[in-house]
N, C-alpha and C positions, 0 to 999 in steps of 0.2 A: 504494500500500500504506500503510495507516495507520501512523503513527510508533510507536504502542503495539505493534503487531505486530512492527515492525522491532526494537524493544528486546527483546521476548520472544525473537525469533529470534537476536539477538546474544547474549543470555544463554545460550541453548541452545548456540550455537557455542562460546562461551567455556568452557562446562562439558562440552563434547564429547558432547552428546546432541542428538537431533532434536526438532522440534516435536511429532512423533508420540509420542516418548518422554515429554515433559513432560506431554502429555495423559493418557497411561496412568498415569504416576506420581501425578498429581494427581486422577485420576478425572474428567477433563473430556472431554466428547465432542469428538473430533477435528474433527468438522464445524463446531463453533462457532468454532474458530480459522480454519478454511478459509473459512467464510462471512464472517467479519470481514475476513480478508485480501483477499477478492475484492469486498468492499463490499456483500455481500448483507444483512449486518446492520451497523448503525452503531456499536454499542457492545458491549462484553463485560459480562457481569453482574458485580456486586460480588463474588459468591462465586467466580467464575472468576478474577478479578484477585487476590483474596485468596489463593487456593490457589497461584497461580503466584508471587506475591510472597513468600509464606511459604517455598516450596520454594527459591527463589534467595536468600533473606535480604535482599530489598530491600523498599522500601515500595510500596504501590499508587501513591502519588504519583510515584515514580520511573517506574513502568510507564506512567503516563498522560502525564507531562510531562518526564521525563528528569532531574528534580531530586530530590535527597534532602533532607529537612529533618533536620538534625542536632540532636538534643536536647543541651542543655548537660549537663555532668557533674553540676551541682547538681540539675537537674530529675530526672535519672536516679537520683541518690542518694535523693532524696525518694521517688520511685516505688518503689525497692527496699527502703529501710529505714524508710519511713513518716514521715520527717522529725523524729521525736522523739529520734533518736540522732545524736551527733556521729560522722560517718564518718571514720575515720582514713585516712591514705594507705595503710597496710598493708591495711585492710579493702577499700578501693577496688581496690587492685592485685590482691587475691585474687579479687574478683568478676570483674575483667577476665581474669585467667588462667583462671578456670573457664569463662567465656564462650568464650574461645579454644579451650579443650579440647573443649567441646561442638561448636563449629564444625568443628574438625579431625576429630572423631569422625564427624560427619555427612558430611563430605567424603571419608571413607575414609583419612584420614592417620594 
Protein backbone atom coordinates (compact mmCIF):
# COMPACT_ATOMS: atom_id res chain seq x y z
CA UNK A 1 0.00 0.00 0.00
CA UNK A 2 1.47 3.40 -0.93
CA UNK A 3 2.61 5.51 2.01
CA UNK A 4 0.53 8.45 0.79
CA UNK A 5 -2.60 6.30 1.02
CA UNK A 6 -1.54 5.19 4.51
CA UNK A 7 -1.20 8.83 5.60
CA UNK A 8 -4.65 9.64 4.18
CA UNK A 9 -6.16 6.62 5.93
CA UNK A 10 -4.48 7.62 9.21
CA UNK A 11 -5.81 11.19 8.93
CA UNK A 12 -9.26 9.72 8.36
CA UNK A 13 -8.91 7.49 11.41
CA UNK A 14 -7.77 10.39 13.60
CA UNK A 15 -10.73 12.45 12.41
CA UNK A 16 -13.16 9.56 12.89
CA UNK A 17 -14.21 9.36 9.25
CA UNK A 18 -13.74 6.73 6.59
CA UNK A 19 -11.83 7.00 3.32
CA UNK A 20 -15.22 6.80 1.60
CA UNK A 21 -16.36 9.78 3.70
CA UNK A 22 -13.36 11.90 2.70
CA UNK A 23 -14.02 11.09 -0.95
CA UNK A 24 -17.64 12.23 -0.62
CA UNK A 25 -16.70 15.34 1.35
CA UNK A 26 -14.04 16.35 -1.18
CA UNK A 27 -15.90 15.33 -4.32
CA UNK A 28 -13.31 12.71 -5.21
CA UNK A 29 -14.28 9.46 -6.92
CA UNK A 30 -13.81 6.65 -4.40
CA UNK A 31 -12.40 4.49 -7.19
CA UNK A 32 -9.39 6.80 -7.54
CA UNK A 33 -8.25 6.10 -3.97
CA UNK A 34 -9.08 2.40 -4.28
CA UNK A 35 -7.11 2.14 -7.51
CA UNK A 36 -4.20 3.96 -5.91
CA UNK A 37 -4.27 1.73 -2.83
CA UNK A 38 -4.28 -1.41 -4.98
CA UNK A 39 -1.52 -0.15 -7.29
CA UNK A 40 -3.70 0.09 -10.38
CA UNK A 41 -2.64 3.74 -10.65
CA UNK A 42 0.75 5.03 -9.54
CA UNK A 43 -0.15 8.57 -8.45
CA UNK A 44 -3.04 10.69 -7.33
CA UNK A 45 -3.79 13.88 -9.22
CA UNK A 46 -2.65 17.21 -7.86
CA UNK A 47 -6.31 18.23 -7.55
CA UNK A 48 -7.15 15.15 -5.49
CA UNK A 49 -4.17 15.68 -3.19
CA UNK A 50 -5.01 19.37 -2.88
CA UNK A 51 -8.62 18.68 -1.88
CA UNK A 52 -7.60 16.11 0.72
CA UNK A 53 -4.83 18.28 2.15
CA UNK A 54 -7.16 21.27 2.38
CA UNK A 55 -9.82 19.24 4.18
CA UNK A 56 -7.36 17.97 6.80
CA UNK A 57 -5.40 21.20 7.09
CA UNK A 58 -2.10 19.63 6.05
CA UNK A 59 0.14 20.30 3.10
CA UNK A 60 0.30 18.20 -0.05
CA UNK A 61 3.95 17.76 0.89
CA UNK A 62 2.84 16.04 4.10
CA UNK A 63 0.57 13.67 2.18
CA UNK A 64 3.37 12.80 -0.22
CA UNK A 65 6.33 12.42 2.13
CA UNK A 66 5.08 12.76 5.69
CA UNK A 67 6.86 16.03 6.38
CA UNK A 68 5.46 19.50 6.83
CA UNK A 69 7.43 22.55 5.85
CA UNK A 70 6.81 25.10 8.54
CA UNK A 71 6.87 28.68 7.38
CA UNK A 72 8.60 31.13 9.65
CA UNK A 73 6.54 33.71 11.48
CA UNK A 74 8.34 36.43 9.54
CA UNK A 75 7.40 34.99 6.14
CA UNK A 76 3.80 34.55 7.30
CA UNK A 77 3.67 38.16 8.50
CA UNK A 78 4.91 39.38 5.11
CA UNK A 79 2.35 37.20 3.33
CA UNK A 80 -0.51 38.40 5.53
CA UNK A 81 0.36 42.06 5.95
CA UNK A 82 2.28 42.76 2.76
CA UNK A 83 5.57 43.54 4.42
CA UNK A 84 5.01 47.29 4.54
CA UNK A 85 3.69 47.32 8.11
CA UNK A 86 5.44 46.60 11.36
CA UNK A 87 3.44 43.74 12.83
CA UNK A 88 3.17 44.10 16.57
CA UNK A 89 2.93 41.14 18.93
CA UNK A 90 -0.67 42.15 19.61
CA UNK A 91 -1.54 42.07 15.89
CA UNK A 92 0.20 38.72 15.40
CA UNK A 93 -1.53 37.16 18.41
CA UNK A 94 -4.89 38.36 17.12
CA UNK A 95 -4.23 36.67 13.76
CA UNK A 96 -3.32 33.42 15.54
CA UNK A 97 -6.45 33.58 17.73
CA UNK A 98 -8.63 34.14 14.67
CA UNK A 99 -6.99 31.24 12.83
CA UNK A 100 -7.63 29.00 15.84
CA UNK A 101 -11.26 30.17 15.94
CA UNK A 102 -11.72 29.23 12.27
CA UNK A 103 -10.08 25.85 12.83
CA UNK A 104 -12.28 25.13 15.86
CA UNK A 105 -15.38 26.21 13.98
CA UNK A 106 -14.58 23.94 11.06
CA UNK A 107 -13.98 21.02 13.44
CA UNK A 108 -17.34 21.60 15.12
CA UNK A 109 -15.92 22.87 18.42
